[in-house]
Every structure is written in C-alpha cells, then in structure tokens.
C-alpha positions as a Python dict, from the first residue, in 0.01 Angstrom:
ca = {
    (1, 'M'): (0, 0, 0),
    (2, 'P'): (-214, -86, -308),
    (3, 'E'): (-371, -430, -325),
    (4, 'P'): (-104, -660, -477),
    (5, 'S'): (-170, -815, -816),
    (6, 'G'): (16, -1038, -1059),
    (7, 'P'): (128, -1401, -1067),
    (8, 'L'): (373, -1350, -776),
    (9, 'R'): (127, -1177, -543),
    (10, 'G'): (174, -1310, -192),
    (11, 'V'): (550, -1353, -240),
    (12, 'R'): (761, -1126, -19),
    (13, 'V'): (1123, -1052, -113),
    (14, 'V'): (1391, -897, 106),
    (15, 'E'): (1663, -742, -109),
    (16, 'L'): (2005, -692, 49),
    (17, 'A'): (2206, -606, -259),
    (18, 'T'): (2356, -298, -422),
    (19, 'L'): (2426, -168, -770),
    (20, 'A'): (2293, -386, -1046),
    (21, 'A'): (2252, -764, -1058),
    (22, 'G'): (2075, -842, -731),
    (23, 'P'): (1851, -533, -739),
    (24, 'M'): (1750, -614, -1098),
    (25, 'V'): (1627, -957, -985),
    (26, 'A'): (1409, -796, -719),
    (27, 'T'): (1289, -542, -976),
    (28, 'A'): (1171, -820, -1206),
    (29, 'L'): (997, -1010, -925),
    (30, 'G'): (827, -689, -815),
    (31, 'E'): (693, -617, -1162),
    (32, 'W'): (497, -942, -1144),
    (33, 'G'): (340, -879, -807),
    (34, 'A'): (595, -971, -540),
    (35, 'E'): (631, -735, -244),
    (36, 'I'): (988, -602, -240),
    (37, 'I'): (1157, -470, 73),
    (38, 'K'): (1494, -314, -11),
    (39, 'V'): (1734, -300, 285),
    (40, 'E'): (2009, -36, 273),
    (41, 'Q'): (2279, 98, 500),
    (42, 'P'): (2162, 404, 699),
    (43, 'G'): (2311, 729, 576),
    (44, 'T'): (2462, 601, 253),
    (45, 'G'): (2229, 350, 92),
    (46, 'D'): (2278, 180, -243),
    (47, 'P'): (2554, 348, -451),
    (48, 'M'): (2314, 331, -744),
    (49, 'R'): (2124, 621, -587),
    (50, 'T'): (2390, 851, -733),
    (51, 'W'): (2541, 623, -998),
    (52, 'G'): (2568, 728, -1362),
    (53, 'N'): (2372, 1017, -1507),
    (54, 'R'): (2189, 1220, -1241),
    (55, 'R'): (1919, 1480, -1214),
    (56, 'D'): (1917, 1697, -901),
    (57, 'G'): (2176, 1459, -754),
    (58, 'I'): (1954, 1151, -797),
    (59, 'G'): (2071, 867, -1023),
    (60, 'L'): (1838, 814, -1318),
    (61, 'V'): (1898, 438, -1327),
    (62, 'W'): (1811, 424, -956),
    (63, 'K'): (1464, 557, -1028),
    (64, 'S'): (1389, 274, -1271),
    (65, 'V'): (1569, -20, -1108),
    (66, 'S'): (1412, 57, -770),
    (67, 'R'): (1055, 73, -898),
    (68, 'N'): (787, -88, -677),
    (69, 'K'): (1027, -126, -383),
    (70, 'Q'): (977, -29, -20),
    (71, 'C'): (1301, 124, 106),
    (72, 'V'): (1413, 57, 463),
    (73, 'T'): (1747, 97, 639),
    (74, 'L'): (1931, -136, 878),
    (75, 'D'): (2284, -116, 1016),
    (76, 'L'): (2394, -478, 984),
    (77, 'G'): (2707, -405, 1182),
    (78, 'D'): (2476, -370, 1482),
    (79, 'L'): (2330, -680, 1648),
    (80, 'Q'): (1989, -511, 1667),
    (81, 'G'): (2000, -449, 1294),
    (82, 'Q'): (2091, -812, 1228),
    (83, 'E'): (1804, -936, 1443),
    (84, 'L'): (1555, -706, 1273),
    (85, 'L'): (1670, -841, 937),
    (86, 'H'): (1609, -1198, 1056),
    (87, 'Q'): (1263, -1096, 1172),
    (88, 'L'): (1192, -970, 820),
    (89, 'L'): (1331, -1291, 669),
    (90, 'E'): (1104, -1502, 889),
    (91, 'K'): (804, -1332, 726),
    (92, 'S'): (942, -1348, 370),
    (93, 'D'): (981, -1598, 88),
    (94, 'V'): (1294, -1483, -95),
    (95, 'F'): (1618, -1329, 28),
    (96, 'V'): (1833, -1159, -238),
    (97, 'A'): (2191, -1107, -117),
    (98, 'G'): (2465, -949, -324),
    (99, 'N'): (2761, -915, -87),
    (100, 'R'): (3077, -1119, -62),
    (101, 'P'): (3055, -1437, 150),
    (102, 'S'): (3276, -1290, 424),
    (103, 'A'): (3038, -994, 466),
    (104, 'L'): (2734, -1221, 489),
    (105, 'E'): (2907, -1432, 755),
    (106, 'R'): (3003, -1118, 949),
    (107, 'W'): (2639, -1005, 949),
    (108, 'G'): (2504, -1348, 1038),
    (109, 'V'): (2316, -1394, 710),
    (110, 'D'): (2533, -1653, 535),
    (111, 'Y'): (2331, -1933, 376),
    (112, 'E'): (2401, -2189, 648),
    (113, 'T'): (2272, -1953, 918),
    (114, 'V'): (1976, -1836, 710),
    (115, 'H'): (1869, -2189, 617),
    (116, 'Q'): (1893, -2309, 975),
    (117, 'R'): (1676, -2024, 1104),
    (118, 'H'): (1443, -1995, 802),
    (119, 'P'): (1427, -2330, 620),
    (120, 'H'): (1133, -2210, 409),
    (121, 'L'): (1335, -1926, 257),
    (122, 'V'): (1475, -1923, -96),
    (123, 'M'): (1806, -1740, -75),
    (124, 'L'): (1964, -1597, -387),
    (125, 'H'): (2332, -1515, -350),
    (126, 'I'): (2445, -1329, -659),
    (127, 'S'): (2813, -1236, -651),
    (128, 'G'): (3114, -1175, -870),
    (129, 'Y'): (3249, -1530, -869),
    (130, 'G'): (3004, -1751, -678),
    (131, 'R'): (3065, -1999, -397),
    (132, 'G'): (3354, -2243, -411),
    (133, 'G'): (3693, -2189, -569),
    (134, 'P'): (3975, -1952, -474),
    (135, 'K'): (3804, -1637, -609),
    (136, 'S'): (3485, -1669, -403),
    (137, 'D'): (3553, -1375, -173),
    (138, 'R'): (3717, -1144, -423),
    (139, 'P'): (3535, -823, -519),
    (140, 'G'): (3370, -866, -855),
    (141, 'F'): (3179, -635, -1088),
    (142, 'G'): (3019, -670, -1428),
    (143, 'T'): (3321, -523, -1605),
    (144, 'L'): (3539, -806, -1477),
    (145, 'A'): (3281, -1063, -1578),
    (146, 'E'): (3260, -916, -1929),
    (147, 'A'): (3637, -956, -1950),
    (148, 'M'): (3664, -1307, -1802),
    (149, 'S'): (3358, -1457, -1975),
    (150, 'G'): (3519, -1420, -2318),
    (151, 'F'): (3279, -1146, -2425),
    (152, 'A'): (3537, -866, -2446),
    (153, 'H'): (3782, -1090, -2633),
    (154, 'L'): (3525, -1145, -2910),
    (155, 'T'): (3392, -788, -2924),
    (156, 'G'): (3556, -513, -3129),
    (157, 'E'): (3738, -471, -3457),
    (158, 'P'): (4000, -730, -3557),
    (159, 'D'): (4289, -482, -3520),
    (160, 'G'): (4142, -309, -3216),
    (161, 'P'): (4144, -379, -2841),
    (162, 'P'): (3897, -603, -2658),
    (163, 'T'): (3579, -400, -2613),
    (164, 'L'): (3371, -362, -2298),
    (165, 'P'): (3005, -256, -2323),
    (166, 'P'): (2905, 90, -2197),
    (167, 'F'): (2612, -52, -2000),
    (168, 'M'): (2548, -320, -1736),
    (169, 'L'): (2555, -623, -1964),
    (170, 'A'): (2694, -891, -1730),
    (171, 'D'): (2476, -775, -1442),
    (172, 'G'): (2169, -777, -1663),
    (173, 'V'): (2232, -1123, -1805),
    (174, 'A'): (2306, -1262, -1458),
    (175, 'S'): (1985, -1107, -1323),
    (176, 'L'): (1779, -1282, -1592),
    (177, 'A'): (1935, -1619, -1510),
    (178, 'A'): (1890, -1561, -1138),
    (179, 'T'): (1527, -1451, -1172),
    (180, 'Y'): (1410, -1768, -1343),
    (181, 'A'): (1616, -1975, -1099),
    (182, 'V'): (1441, -1809, -804),
    (183, 'V'): (1101, -1879, -960),
    (184, 'M'): (1204, -2245, -1011),
    (185, 'A'): (1309, -2266, -646),
    (186, 'L'): (971, -2126, -538),
    (187, 'Y'): (796, -2377, -764),
    (188, 'H'): (996, -2660, -605),
    (189, 'R'): (907, -2537, -256),
    (190, 'D'): (539, -2463, -313),
    (191, 'V'): (432, -2718, -575),
    (192, 'H'): (658, -3010, -486),
    (193, 'H'): (640, -2939, -112),
    (194, 'G'): (1014, -2890, -82),
    (195, 'T'): (1214, -2659, 141),
    (196, 'G'): (1390, -2336, 69),
    (197, 'Q'): (1732, -2358, -92),
    (198, 'L'): (2030, -2157, -206),
    (199, 'V'): (2038, -2017, -559),
    (200, 'D'): (2404, -1940, -632),
    (201, 'V'): (2465, -1724, -941),
    (202, 'N'): (2780, -1536, -1033),
    (203, 'L'): (2836, -1268, -1294),
    (204, 'V'): (3068, -1465, -1522),
    (205, 'E'): (2884, -1788, -1597),
    (206, 'P'): (2553, -1657, -1740),
    (207, 'L'): (2734, -1438, -1993),
    (208, 'A'): (2980, -1715, -2078),
    (209, 'R'): (2683, -1945, -2146),
    (210, 'L'): (2560, -1708, -2417),
    (211, 'I'): (2893, -1730, -2602),
    (212, 'E'): (2938, -2104, -2551),
    (213, 'S'): (3038, -2150, -2918),
    (214, 'A'): (3386, -2012, -2839),
    (215, 'P'): (3476, -2275, -2575),
    (216, 'L'): (3319, -2546, -2794),
    (217, 'T'): (3527, -2437, -3092),
    (218, 'Y'): (3843, -2446, -2886),
    (219, 'D'): (3754, -2779, -2722),
    (220, 'Q'): (3673, -2957, -3046),
    (221, 'L'): (3888, -2781, -3305),
    (222, 'G'): (4170, -2628, -3103),
    (223, 'V'): (4085, -2287, -3251),
    (224, 'I'): (4045, -1969, -3045),
    (225, 'P'): (3789, -1742, -3217),
    (226, 'K'): (3907, -1387, -3277),
    (227, 'R'): (3738, -1049, -3306),
    (228, 'V'): (3562, -988, -3637),
    (229, 'G'): (3394, -653, -3572),
    (230, 'N'): (3022, -659, -3653),
    (231, 'R'): (3048, -951, -3891),
    (232, 'L'): (2926, -1302, -3822),
    (233, 'D'): (3039, -1534, -4102),
    (234, 'A'): (2776, -1798, -4025),
    (235, 'S'): (2505, -1539, -4104),
    (236, 'A'): (2670, -1360, -4396),
    (237, 'P'): (2580, -1100, -4499),
    (238, 'R'): (2570, -980, -4139),
    (239, 'N'): (2709, -643, -4041),
    (240, 'A'): (2632, -282, -3965),
    (241, 'Y'): (2652, -91, -4294),
    (242, 'R'): (2701, 283, -4344),
    (243, 'T'): (2448, 457, -4570),
    (244, 'A'): (2497, 744, -4813),
    (245, 'D'): (2363, 993, -4559),
    (246, 'G'): (2606, 884, -4288),
    (247, 'K'): (2363, 665, -4096),
    (248, 'W'): (2378, 294, -4025),
    (249, 'L'): (2165, -12, -4076),
    (250, 'A'): (2208, -372, -3970),
    (251, 'V'): (2146, -683, -4180),
    (252, 'S'): (2135, -1045, -4068),
    (253, 'S'): (2102, -1347, -4297),
    (254, 'A'): (2095, -1645, -4065),
    (255, 'S'): (1897, -1857, -4316),
    (256, 'P'): (1962, -1917, -4687),
    (257, 'N'): (1620, -1773, -4776),
    (258, 'I'): (1709, -1439, -4620),
    (259, 'A'): (2044, -1432, -4803),
    (260, 'I'): (1860, -1493, -5131),
    (261, 'R'): (1632, -1196, -5060),
    (262, 'V'): (1936, -977, -4994),
    (263, 'Y'): (2096, -1072, -5325),
    (264, 'R'): (1778, -990, -5517),
    (265, 'A'): (1728, -662, -5328),
    (266, 'I'): (2078, -536, -5419),
    (267, 'G'): (2042, -633, -5785),
    (268, 'R'): (2242, -957, -5773),
    (269, 'A'): (1969, -1209, -5849),
    (270, 'D'): (2234, -1422, -6020),
    (271, 'L'): (2382, -1508, -5680),
    (272, 'A'): (2043, -1630, -5559),
    (273, 'E'): (2076, -1921, -5802),
    (274, 'D'): (2439, -1999, -5722),
    (275, 'P'): (2491, -2272, -5456),
    (276, 'D'): (2826, -2117, -5366),
    (277, 'Y'): (2640, -1812, -5233),
    (278, 'V'): (2329, -1985, -5097),
    (279, 'D'): (2448, -2300, -4923),
    (280, 'P'): (2526, -2202, -4561),
    (281, 'V'): (2871, -2362, -4552),
    (282, 'R'): (2983, -2232, -4892),
    (283, 'R'): (2836, -1889, -4816),
    (284, 'Q'): (3032, -1877, -4494),
    (285, 'E'): (3352, -1945, -4688),
    (286, 'R'): (3273, -1641, -4906),
    (287, 'S'): (3159, -1417, -4623),
    (288, 'C'): (3412, -1139, -4692),
    (289, 'E'): (3303, -1114, -5056),
    (290, 'V'): (2932, -1123, -4967),
    (291, 'D'): (2979, -860, -4699),
    (292, 'A'): (3161, -628, -4940),
    (293, 'L'): (2883, -661, -5200),
    (294, 'V'): (2620, -548, -4951),
    (295, 'A'): (2839, -269, -4812),
    (296, 'D'): (2902, -132, -5164),
    (297, 'W'): (2528, -127, -5235),
    (298, 'V'): (2419, 26, -4905),
    (299, 'I'): (2671, 312, -4921),
    (300, 'Q'): (2502, 427, -5245),
    (301, 'H'): (2162, 467, -5077),
    (302, 'T'): (2028, 678, -4795),
    (303, 'L'): (1897, 498, -4488),
    (304, 'E'): (1537, 561, -4592),
    (305, 'E'): (1598, 441, -4949),
    (306, 'A'): (1775, 125, -4837),
    (307, 'M'): (1513, 39, -4575),
    (308, 'V'): (1226, 83, -4825),
    (309, 'I'): (1393, -159, -5066),
    (310, 'F'): (1486, -408, -4795),
    (311, 'E'): (1141, -402, -4637),
    (312, 'E'): (972, -460, -4973),
    (313, 'A'): (1206, -755, -5032),
    (314, 'E'): (1145, -885, -4675),
    (315, 'V'): (1514, -864, -4592),
    (316, 'A'): (1598, -889, -4221),
    (317, 'A'): (1729, -534, -4181),
    (318, 'A'): (1687, -258, -3925),
    (319, 'P'): (1818, 93, -3867),
    (320, 'V'): (2073, 144, -3589),
    (321, 'Y'): (1876, 348, -3335),
    (322, 'D'): (1990, 591, -3072),
    (323, 'A'): (1776, 647, -2760),
    (324, 'Q'): (1567, 922, -2921),
    (325, 'Q'): (1484, 706, -3222),
    (326, 'L'): (1399, 406, -3006),
    (327, 'L'): (1153, 612, -2801),
    (328, 'A'): (992, 743, -3122),
    (329, 'D'): (946, 406, -3295),
    (330, 'E'): (577, 352, -3367),
    (331, 'H'): (590, -26, -3336),
    (332, 'F'): (738, -26, -2988),
    (333, 'G'): (507, 260, -2897),
    (334, 'A'): (210, 46, -2996),
    (335, 'R'): (338, -237, -2776),
    (336, 'G'): (384, -12, -2474),
    (337, 'M'): (757, -78, -2451),
    (338, 'F'): (801, 244, -2252),
    (339, 'R'): (569, 388, -1990),
    (340, 'K'): (532, 730, -1831),
    (341, 'V'): (525, 715, -1452),
    (342, 'D'): (454, 1009, -1222),
    (343, 'D'): (734, 1065, -972),
    (344, 'P'): (743, 1315, -682),
    (345, 'D'): (1104, 1413, -761),
    (346, 'F'): (1102, 1434, -1141),
    (347, 'G'): (738, 1456, -1246),
    (348, 'A'): (657, 1237, -1547),
    (349, 'V'): (939, 989, -1619),
    (350, 'T'): (956, 760, -1922),
    (351, 'V'): (1092, 419, -1823),
    (352, 'Q'): (1118, 75, -1976),
    (353, 'G'): (807, -127, -1900),
    (354, 'P'): (806, -493, -1791),
    (355, 'V'): (950, -690, -2081),
    (356, 'A'): (707, -982, -2111),
    (357, 'Q'): (358, -912, -2244),
    (358, 'M'): (114, -1129, -2043),
    (359, 'T'): (-258, -1129, -2123),
    (360, 'E'): (-397, -1230, -1782),
    (361, 'T'): (-135, -1099, -1539),
    (362, 'P'): (40, -797, -1692),
    (363, 'G'): (343, -648, -1522),
    (364, 'R'): (307, -337, -1307),
    (365, 'I'): (491, -20, -1215),
    (366, 'E'): (338, 127, -900),
    (367, 'H'): (610, 386, -835),
    (368, 'L'): (977, 461, -904),
    (369, 'G'): (1270, 457, -660),
    (370, 'R'): (1197, 617, -324),
    (371, 'P'): (1416, 815, -80),
    (372, 'L'): (1647, 632, 159),
    (373, 'G'): (1457, 482, 453),
    (374, 'S'): (1126, 629, 343),
    (375, 'D'): (934, 311, 431),
    (376, 'N'): (1094, 237, 770),
    (377, 'G'): (784, 326, 969),
    (378, 'E'): (539, 145, 747),
    (379, 'V'): (739, -178, 703),
    (380, 'F'): (870, -218, 1059),
    (381, 'G'): (534, -126, 1201),
    (382, 'R'): (320, -342, 973),
    (383, 'L'): (540, -650, 952),
    (384, 'L'): (728, -650, 1282),
    (385, 'G'): (471, -474, 1499),
    (386, 'L'): (714, -208, 1621),
    (387, 'E'): (555, 92, 1785),
    (388, 'P'): (639, 444, 1660),
    (389, 'D'): (839, 518, 1977),
    (390, 'R'): (1052, 207, 1920),
    (391, 'I'): (1111, 298, 1556),
    (392, 'A'): (1212, 651, 1660),
    (393, 'A'): (1455, 512, 1918),
    (394, 'L'): (1614, 279, 1660),
    (395, 'K'): (1655, 572, 1424),
    (396, 'A'): (1813, 786, 1695),
    (397, 'A'): (2057, 505, 1771),
    (398, 'G'): (2155, 476, 1405),
    (399, 'V'): (2022, 121, 1372),
    (400, 'I'): (1777, 221, 1102),
}
C-alpha cells in the first residue's frame, strides 16, 4: 500500500454497505486519506459491480465509487465471518453500515452490540428510513426518498407527472450529509475526548431539508407548492430557454441587479428603470411576463450569439451541457474537475476528481474499483495476522 496522505490519514473505515449512499460516504473519506476496507458477500459482492452502464460486464459507476478501496469478502451469515468483522472493527475508527436494522441484528453488528464491543468506534447507519418509527425496517432506495421527500412533487411541468431524476440524487445528498456528520463525530471523539457514537442518516431527510421552503409554505400559509417546470418565480427570469439553433441555455436572476442586466441585454432597458420589474416582490408577481420576454428574445438567437451577449452584459447564464460538453469545458479542465486514472481492466479512465480544492491536503485517487475479494490476503494478513494457510482455509470454507 502507498504511504497514506491527506487530512484523514490514520483513520480506518470499514464499509459494509451496497449500492450508493453508504459507499459514497466511504469514497469521500478515502479521497481525503482514510484507509477504506470494503466488505462484501463472497460470490456476489456489491450489486453496483454490475449496476447501470457496463463495459466487459463491469459497472462503470462501480469503478469510480469504489476508488481507493481495499476489497475483502466475509460471509456474515457464518459466525466465523461475524467474528472476523468484529476483529476488523476493533482496529478501525469508522463503521459504515447500509443494511436494514434486522439484518444488522442478525449479523451481530447492530449499534448496541458494536458500541458495547468497540466503544471507540463511530458507526454510521445509513438506511432508507432511519431508526425509530414504523418504517425503520422497510426496504428503502433513493427513488422512494425522492418521492417521499417532496422532490418529485415539485419537479416537472405543471401539466405533467411528478418527475424522478435519472441519477442517484437522494443517495448522493444523503452521503454528503452523512460524510460531514461522521467527521463531526470523529472531531468529538478525538478533540473533545469523547467516545464513539451512532450517526443515523436516512435517505429522505437530507433531500427534504434542501426543499424546506415547501413545508414552510404549507405550515405558514396553508399553500402546497405545485410544479412549475424550470421556472422559479422568486428568481424571474429563471428558466431553460430554447435557442434558434435548437439548443438550450439557463438564466437565473436571483438578485435585482442581475434582472436589470437581463433587461438591458435583451433590449428592454426601459424595464431596468421600472420598479414593477426590478423590485423582487413586484417582479415575482410578473414572473410569467418576464419569462416570456426572455424566451422570445433567446429563440431569435443561436446559443453562441446569446451567450456572447449575456456574457458581455454579465448576465448569470450558462449553456445546458451534455456529458461530452462538460468534459470539454476549458474552465473545468483548468480546475482539474476530471482526472484520468490508469485501470487494469479499462486502461485510462476519466472520472470525477475530489470535489473540494484544498491547497495543503488535496484529495487523491490511488486506484479505481478492484475485483471482488482481491485484497483478502493483504488485509486479513496485515491487520488480523492471519497466516496464508488460514486465509486459504477460510476461502475454501466459503467464509471469505
């Protein structure tokens, strides 16, 4: 293994989670120097290995989400497998679990058992619904969270159905909330001399927090917000507008100054002097009219023409990118948003780099996702002191 680096060097994480949310937490911790040991079921492993688009039978998302991780296998239905997991936990700092509470109890790794045996350990349990309440043990996935959080109700055209995102939105948002919570728990333990604790995150609540205006509006005004497509009246003009060459650009005018720049850019400087179109409250009341004015102007210009005018006027506008255009953008290229990583299966692979740019402790990508159980010998030998003959016997018995 390379010498660890980063602000989380010295932190060891055991990841017992599949698909998206839990693994994404471990991915983030690993980018900043934590040692990640991913535990999977022998023979099958994480479903993400074959989830979504694949090349040569290997899931593309797997390669990125499992970067920097050591992959081991343990049959947690076997008492030997359970004990080996506890031996790993004793030598670790964070335990990421993503199964339902009943499964964790069956395997002897529910929080009460873990905390009793390993009081120093920070345990993250990230699940569909979280502990407590009648839904705690129900199966839950991001799609259900996107529905229940209120996101789908607000997304889509006014006369269309609720819209679910075609990517792992709820899992991703939950993983961000869980990652900073884990770091806070480590800070409490190590700086304030506390003990380990449980970090309980579900898939619904982090996404619901981002759209908290809808519950507030209902609570205070008795109004249930409805779908408005790509518009947002509070930031009018705000929409995705079709250009003359059939492309799209987005405009947002959250502040009055930006709205004034839009009016001048589209040849309506008169509106820039009219309080009815500048004042945020009055502008919101005229959002449909303002939106139509911008749409009528944009449709008469190509994307390049419109963007040149908007950029010169310092309007907050951007083209709607597809994946190819995002990868080709010179600004994000200069920032190193994407990185090429050599992989034994695929050769050079372009993946998203660590999101935060840190001057003293930059994020790392040592390698992409590895084959199932590829690190059994190294991890069980180095950390648990198992001899090669013992590891071979465990493999023959199906324990690893």
